[in-house]
One Martini backbone bead per residue (centre of mass of N, CA, C, O) as a GRO file, in nm:
protein
  306
    1MET     BB    1   1.001   1.642  -1.896
    2GLU     BB    2   1.257   1.439  -1.949
    3LEU     BB    3   1.306   1.121  -2.040
    4HIS     BB    4   1.458   0.873  -1.895
    5PRO     BB    5   1.592   0.591  -2.020
    6ALA     BB    6   1.514   0.402  -1.775
    7PHE     BB    7   1.185   0.451  -1.833
    8GLU     BB    8   1.175   0.258  -2.104
    9ARG     BB    9   1.236   0.020  -1.899
   10PRO     BB   10   1.258  -0.207  -1.694
   11PHE     BB   11   1.261  -0.163  -1.328
   12LEU     BB   12   1.405  -0.141  -1.014
   13VAL     BB   13   1.328  -0.071  -0.672
   14ALA     BB   14   1.416   0.087  -0.387
   15PRO     BB   15   1.350   0.068  -0.075
   16TYR     BB   16   1.184   0.258   0.194
   17LEU     BB   17   1.230   0.292   0.528
   18SER     BB   18   0.971   0.352   0.767
   19PRO     BB   19   0.928   0.487   1.060
   20ARG     BB   20   0.737   0.348   1.352
   21LEU     BB   21   0.589   0.298   1.652
   22TRP     BB   22   0.429   0.021   1.538
   23GLY     BB   23   0.659  -0.143   1.452
   24THR     BB   24   0.949  -0.323   1.354
   25ARG     BB   25   1.290  -0.485   1.417
   26ASP     BB   26   1.212  -0.733   1.210
   27LEU     BB   27   1.303  -0.790   0.845
   28ARG     BB   28   1.436  -1.067   0.748
   29ALA     BB   29   1.195  -1.204   0.591
   30TRP     BB   30   1.228  -0.961   0.361
   31TYR     BB   31   1.548  -0.849   0.449
   32PRO     BB   32   1.807  -1.055   0.503
   33GLU     BB   33   2.043  -0.829   0.511
   34ARG     BB   34   1.927  -0.753   0.775
   35GLY     BB   35   1.908  -0.655   1.093
   36ARG     BB   36   1.848  -0.511   1.363
   37GLU     BB   37   1.661  -0.245   1.425
   38PRO     BB   38   1.701   0.076   1.583
   39GLU     BB   39   1.399   0.099   1.483
   40PRO     BB   40   1.087   0.107   1.405
   41ILE     BB   41   0.931  -0.054   1.119
   42GLY     BB   42   0.636   0.000   0.931
   43GLU     BB   43   0.746   0.085   0.633
   44ALA     BB   44   0.772  -0.016   0.285
   45TRP     BB   45   0.857   0.181   0.017
   46LEU     BB   46   0.831   0.089  -0.325
   47SER     BB   47   0.696   0.380  -0.490
   48ALA     BB   48   0.811   0.622  -0.405
   49GLU     BB   49   0.951   0.922  -0.505
   50ARG     BB   50   1.219   0.864  -0.323
   51CYS     BB   51   1.285   0.637  -0.477
   52GLN     BB   52   1.533   0.428  -0.612
   53VAL     BB   53   1.697   0.339  -0.895
   54VAL     BB   54   1.837   0.057  -0.981
   55GLY     BB   55   2.158   0.142  -1.125
   56HIS     BB   56   2.078   0.478  -1.075
   57PRO     BB   57   2.228   0.716  -0.955
   58GLY     BB   58   2.007   0.978  -0.864
   59LEU     BB   59   1.744   0.810  -0.939
   60SER     BB   60   1.394   0.885  -0.923
   61LEU     BB   61   1.049   0.893  -0.909
   62ALA     BB   62   1.049   1.216  -0.918
   63GLN     BB   63   1.134   1.199  -1.241
   64TRP     BB   64   0.861   1.142  -1.324
   65PRO     BB   65   0.649   1.221  -1.549
   66GLY     BB   66   0.401   1.387  -1.365
   67GLY     BB   67   0.429   1.182  -1.161
   68PHE     BB   68   0.391   0.921  -0.954
   69PRO     BB   69   0.082   0.767  -0.890
   70LEU     BB   70   0.195   0.509  -0.711
   71LEU     BB   71   0.176   0.357  -0.377
   72CYS     BB   72   0.370   0.101  -0.255
   73LYS     BB   73   0.346  -0.134   0.025
   74PHE     BB   74   0.467  -0.237   0.327
   75LEU     BB   75   0.324  -0.360   0.644
   76PHE     BB   76   0.445  -0.382   1.016
   77PRO     BB   77   0.241  -0.444   1.257
   78HIS     BB   78   0.303  -0.459   1.614
   79HIS     BB   79   0.094  -0.242   1.647
   80ARG     BB   80  -0.153  -0.045   1.658
   81LEU     BB   81  -0.321   0.183   1.476
   82SER     BB   82  -0.465   0.442   1.400
   83VAL     BB   83  -0.738   0.630   1.352
   84GLN     BB   84  -0.850   0.686   1.015
   85VAL     BB   85  -0.849   0.938   0.729
   86HIS     BB   86  -0.908   1.012   0.383
   87PRO     BB   87  -0.905   1.206   0.118
   88ASP     BB   88  -1.010   1.323  -0.163
   89ASP     BB   89  -0.934   1.496  -0.443
   90ALA     BB   90  -1.111   1.742  -0.385
   91GLN     BB   91  -1.033   1.779  -0.075
   92ALA     BB   92  -0.738   1.818  -0.123
   93ALA     BB   93  -0.743   2.055  -0.318
   94ALA     BB   94  -0.892   2.244  -0.121
   95ALA     BB   95  -0.644   2.213   0.091
   96GLY     BB   96  -0.364   2.203  -0.061
   97ILE     BB   97  -0.256   1.864  -0.077
   98GLY     BB   98  -0.333   1.735  -0.341
   99ARG     BB   99  -0.399   1.421  -0.318
  100GLY     BB  100  -0.569   1.166  -0.256
  101LYS     BB  101  -0.675   0.840  -0.074
  102THR     BB  102  -0.686   0.549  -0.213
  103GLU     BB  103  -0.712   0.192  -0.108
  104MET     BB  104  -0.539  -0.131  -0.063
  105TRP     BB  105  -0.534  -0.464   0.090
  106TYR     BB  106  -0.296  -0.724   0.126
  107VAL     BB  107  -0.269  -1.031   0.276
  108VAL     BB  108   0.029  -1.191   0.348
  109SER     BB  109   0.010  -1.206   0.673
  110ALA     BB  110  -0.140  -1.399   0.966
  111GLU     BB  111  -0.229  -1.405   1.274
  112PRO     BB  112  -0.411  -1.506   1.510
  113GLY     BB  113  -0.656  -1.242   1.543
  114ALA     BB  114  -0.636  -1.074   1.309
  115ARG     BB  115  -0.738  -0.720   1.246
  116LEU     BB  116  -0.983  -0.512   1.085
  117GLY     BB  117  -1.095  -0.162   1.045
  118VAL     BB  118  -1.408  -0.082   0.866
  119ASP     BB  119  -1.596   0.139   0.926
  120LEU     BB  120  -1.884   0.190   1.074
  121LEU     BB  121  -2.117   0.109   1.269
  122PRO     BB  122  -2.420   0.058   1.239
  123GLY     BB  123  -2.563   0.382   1.320
  124THR     BB  124  -2.311   0.550   1.328
  125THR     BB  125  -2.210   0.861   1.394
  126LEU     BB  126  -1.997   1.122   1.368
  127GLU     BB  127  -2.069   1.241   1.652
  128ALA     BB  128  -1.998   0.983   1.804
  129MET     BB  129  -1.707   0.961   1.709
  130ALA     BB  130  -1.602   1.219   1.820
  131THR     BB  131  -1.653   1.150   2.118
  132ALA     BB  132  -1.482   0.885   2.120
  133CYS     BB  133  -1.205   1.011   2.040
  134ALA     BB  134  -1.187   1.214   2.278
  135ALA     BB  135  -1.183   0.935   2.470
  136GLY     BB  136  -1.021   0.692   2.318
  137THR     BB  137  -1.277   0.499   2.168
  138GLY     BB  138  -1.307   0.481   1.852
  139ALA     BB  139  -1.242   0.169   1.776
  140GLN     BB  140  -1.526   0.061   1.892
  141LEU     BB  141  -1.688   0.191   1.614
  142LEU     BB  142  -1.578  -0.030   1.450
  143HIS     BB  143  -1.557  -0.259   1.187
  144TRP     BB  144  -1.449  -0.578   1.281
  145PHE     BB  145  -1.223  -0.826   1.120
  146PRO     BB  146  -1.101  -1.108   1.026
  147VAL     BB  147  -0.783  -1.226   0.890
  148GLN     BB  148  -0.607  -1.361   0.602
  149ALA     BB  149  -0.415  -1.502   0.390
  150GLY     BB  150  -0.543  -1.338   0.077
  151ASP     BB  151  -0.677  -1.103   0.150
  152SER     BB  152  -0.905  -0.827   0.060
  153VAL     BB  153  -0.902  -0.461   0.080
  154PHE     BB  154  -1.125  -0.180   0.055
  155VAL     BB  155  -1.025   0.192   0.073
  156PRO     BB  156  -1.181   0.446   0.037
  157ALA     BB  157  -1.221   0.755   0.042
  158GLY     BB  158  -1.353   0.826   0.378
  159THR     BB  159  -1.258   0.585   0.532
  160ILE     BB  160  -1.281   0.449   0.837
  161HIS     BB  161  -0.976   0.327   0.999
  162ALA     BB  162  -0.793   0.022   1.105
  163ILE     BB  163  -0.485  -0.148   1.238
  164GLY     BB  164  -0.382  -0.432   1.340
  165PRO     BB  165  -0.191  -0.669   1.469
  166GLY     BB  166  -0.039  -0.953   1.320
  167MET     BB  167   0.064  -0.841   1.025
  168VAL     BB  168   0.101  -0.835   0.661
  169LEU     BB  169   0.097  -0.570   0.427
  170CYS     BB  170  -0.022  -0.480   0.102
  171GLU     BB  171  -0.017  -0.159  -0.051
  172VAL     BB  172  -0.244   0.031  -0.250
  173GLN     BB  173  -0.202   0.365  -0.379
  174GLN     BB  174  -0.198   0.670  -0.389
  175GLN     BB  175   0.017   0.940  -0.424
  176SER     BB  176  -0.004   0.965  -0.083
  177ASP     BB  177   0.005   1.119   0.274
  178ASN     BB  178  -0.299   1.185   0.343
  179THR     BB  179  -0.360   1.204   0.695
  180TYR     BB  180  -0.618   1.161   0.938
  181ARG     BB  181  -0.605   1.162   1.297
  182LEU     BB  182  -0.854   1.062   1.535
  183ASP     BB  183  -0.708   0.811   1.704
  184ASP     BB  184  -0.426   0.729   1.945
  185PHE     BB  185  -0.456   0.646   2.260
  186GLY     BB  186  -0.225   0.845   2.386
  187ARG     BB  187   0.013   0.857   2.214
  188ARG     BB  188   0.377   0.882   2.195
  189ASP     BB  189   0.654   0.997   2.103
  190ALA     BB  190   0.999   1.002   2.128
  191GLN     BB  191   0.965   1.286   2.300
  192GLY     BB  192   0.678   1.250   2.467
  193LYS     BB  193   0.451   1.347   2.271
  194LEU     BB  194   0.166   1.393   2.168
  195ARG     BB  195  -0.004   1.314   1.920
  196ALA     BB  196  -0.161   1.440   1.660
  197LEU     BB  197  -0.487   1.551   1.587
  198HIS     BB  198  -0.764   1.542   1.311
  199LEU     BB  199  -1.082   1.574   1.376
  200LYS     BB  200  -1.204   1.793   1.200
  201GLU     BB  201  -1.081   1.725   0.919
  202GLY     BB  202  -1.161   1.419   0.917
  203LEU     BB  203  -1.482   1.447   0.956
  204ALA     BB  204  -1.521   1.628   0.697
  205VAL     BB  205  -1.430   1.350   0.503
  206ALA     BB  206  -1.615   1.157   0.612
  207ARG     BB  207  -1.772   0.829   0.611
  208PRO     BB  208  -1.948   0.596   0.769
  209GLN     BB  209  -2.018   0.460   0.471
  210ALA     BB  210  -1.786   0.394   0.206
  211GLY     BB  211  -1.752   0.073   0.102
  212GLY     BB  212  -1.559  -0.078   0.259
  213GLY     BB  213  -1.373  -0.392   0.272
  214LEU     BB  214  -1.412  -0.705   0.251
  215LEU     BB  215  -1.346  -0.927  -0.016
  216THR     BB  216  -1.577  -1.195  -0.152
  217THR     BB  217  -1.451  -1.174  -0.427
  218GLY     BB  218  -1.274  -1.380  -0.647
  219PRO     BB  219  -1.018  -1.556  -0.609
  220ARG     BB  220  -0.898  -1.819  -0.495
  221PRO     BB  221  -0.686  -1.967  -0.316
  222GLY     BB  222  -0.405  -1.994  -0.525
  223GLU     BB  223  -0.525  -1.799  -0.741
  224SER     BB  224  -0.571  -1.626  -1.014
  225GLY     BB  225  -0.676  -1.269  -1.026
  226LEU     BB  226  -0.900  -1.028  -0.941
  227LEU     BB  227  -0.934  -0.796  -0.680
  228VAL     BB  228  -0.903  -0.476  -0.786
  229ALA     BB  229  -1.114  -0.208  -0.914
  230CYS     BB  230  -1.040   0.132  -1.013
  231GLU     BB  231  -0.956   0.457  -1.114
  232TYR     BB  232  -0.647   0.415  -0.989
  233PHE     BB  233  -0.659   0.086  -0.995
  234ARG     BB  234  -0.526  -0.253  -1.073
  235VAL     BB  235  -0.553  -0.572  -0.897
  236GLU     BB  236  -0.347  -0.871  -0.938
  237ARG     BB  237  -0.315  -1.205  -0.898
  238ARG     BB  238  -0.011  -1.417  -0.944
  239VAL     BB  239   0.056  -1.750  -1.018
  240VAL     BB  240   0.362  -1.883  -1.062
  241GLN     BB  241   0.448  -2.156  -1.302
  242GLY     BB  242   0.727  -2.079  -1.489
  243SER     BB  243   0.521  -1.862  -1.663
  244TYR     BB  244   0.453  -1.507  -1.735
  245CYS     BB  245   0.248  -1.250  -1.902
  246PRO     BB  246   0.204  -0.955  -1.884
  247GLY     BB  247   0.033  -0.687  -1.941
  248ALA     BB  248  -0.032  -0.467  -2.192
  249GLY     BB  249  -0.005  -0.147  -2.128
  250GLY     BB  250   0.079   0.079  -1.945
  251LEU     BB  251   0.126   0.105  -1.619
  252ARG     BB  252   0.330  -0.123  -1.425
  253LEU     BB  253   0.340  -0.349  -1.137
  254LEU     BB  254   0.559  -0.560  -0.947
  255LEU     BB  255   0.477  -0.761  -0.643
  256PRO     BB  256   0.655  -0.963  -0.466
  257LEU     BB  257   0.561  -1.226  -0.207
  258GLN     BB  258   0.682  -1.493  -0.330
  259GLY     BB  259   0.962  -1.652  -0.420
  260ARG     BB  260   1.125  -1.709  -0.745
  261LEU     BB  261   1.190  -1.433  -0.968
  262VAL     BB  262   1.217  -1.354  -1.323
  263LEU     BB  263   1.279  -1.087  -1.550
  264GLN     BB  264   1.201  -1.081  -1.897
  265SER     BB  265   1.332  -0.882  -2.185
  266ALA     BB  266   1.386  -0.716  -2.452
  267HIS     BB  267   1.725  -0.659  -2.459
  268GLU     BB  268   1.757  -0.781  -2.165
  269ALA     BB  269   1.853  -0.862  -1.870
  270PRO     BB  270   1.798  -1.052  -1.631
  271MET     BB  271   1.556  -0.987  -1.343
  272ALA     BB  272   1.557  -1.002  -1.017
  273LEU     BB  273   1.273  -1.050  -0.778
  274PRO     BB  274   1.228  -0.946  -0.488
  275VAL     BB  275   1.080  -0.935  -0.224
  276ALA     BB  276   0.948  -0.638  -0.133
  277HIS     BB  277   0.932  -0.521  -0.420
  278ALA     BB  278   0.961  -0.303  -0.727
  279ALA     BB  279   0.845  -0.342  -1.054
  280VAL     BB  280   0.870  -0.148  -1.354
  281LEU     BB  281   0.637  -0.104  -1.631
  282PRO     BB  282   0.626   0.059  -1.880
  283PRO     BB  283   0.453   0.144  -2.173
  284THR     BB  284   0.726   0.046  -2.351
  285ALA     BB  285   0.702  -0.232  -2.258
  286ALA     BB  286   0.813  -0.547  -2.417
  287ASP     BB  287   0.824  -0.878  -2.396
  288VAL     BB  288   0.729  -0.984  -2.112
  289GLU     BB  289   0.864  -1.212  -1.852
  290LEU     BB  290   0.790  -1.453  -1.613
  291HIS     BB  291   1.012  -1.660  -1.397
  292GLY     BB  292   0.905  -1.927  -1.198
  293THR     BB  293   0.819  -1.927  -0.852
  294GLY     BB  294   0.511  -1.754  -0.738
  295VAL     BB  295   0.395  -1.445  -0.603
  296VAL     BB  296   0.206  -1.161  -0.763
  297LEU     BB  297   0.143  -0.830  -0.787
  298GLU     BB  298  -0.058  -0.665  -1.046
  299VAL     BB  299  -0.025  -0.329  -1.131
  300THR     BB  300  -0.244  -0.075  -1.268
  301GLY     BB  301  -0.266   0.215  -1.389
  302PRO     BB  302  -0.403   0.539  -1.473
  303GLY     BB  303  -0.359   0.488  -1.761
  304PRO     BB  304  -0.200   0.564  -2.033
  305GLY     BB  305   0.105   0.700  -1.947
  306ALA     BB  306   0.122   0.746  -1.625
   0.00000   0.00000   0.00000
């Protein structure tokens, strides 16, 4: 596929808002131009292949040569999510469903009592989890922990997990929507039908202790530094006060979390970076600087030219 000229320099991506039963109807804190949503919005996809490139009608990330490798999102859980698990690359390939799904979460905001569930409680078997999920009590066998703004959580493929309400998450993951739902607590869709479960397929790819969970090392609150590094992505928090030069080489994404930031690059007009959007810096981007005051996640893709 021939490279579109827009992909040779930094560009902004328009979010795609994805309805979910567990989402919120009020996104004005993140997208102030919107009113009350006609249906609950659970996710804002910032770099999905269906997302459009701002200023280039008809151009989407689906036209990125070789496929865009990273999917970044904002999650707005107003109610708890289902208990889930994702396959790894080999398992997804064997099932003929594309990529696996390793992900990380950054807690953008959290109400008191907000919790995440990652991995099974010590000593819990997959057989016990299967029984619990069939009874609608699978969430009780997860390791739940409280979270606050600034926390980072790693969720490698094979991790059984769930997200509680009362927080906003920024998620970085492989470009994949492969999810096996293990327990949905008897929830029904908009048509009144029980939502499908994938207990057999999910437990076949699950690991009781996959090594995910709250990361206790890394930069202190309010400081810049590395959050997560794995074979699929590297995520760093950058606290910008004045100016900052993102790292050079490879595919990079900038995900503004708060503040007022402007991207400047050689031979290009300054580009304002709204919060809860993604700016893509292709491998060919050079002499790029962020100016302003705010916090941004800097995400590096899997290898040069990805």
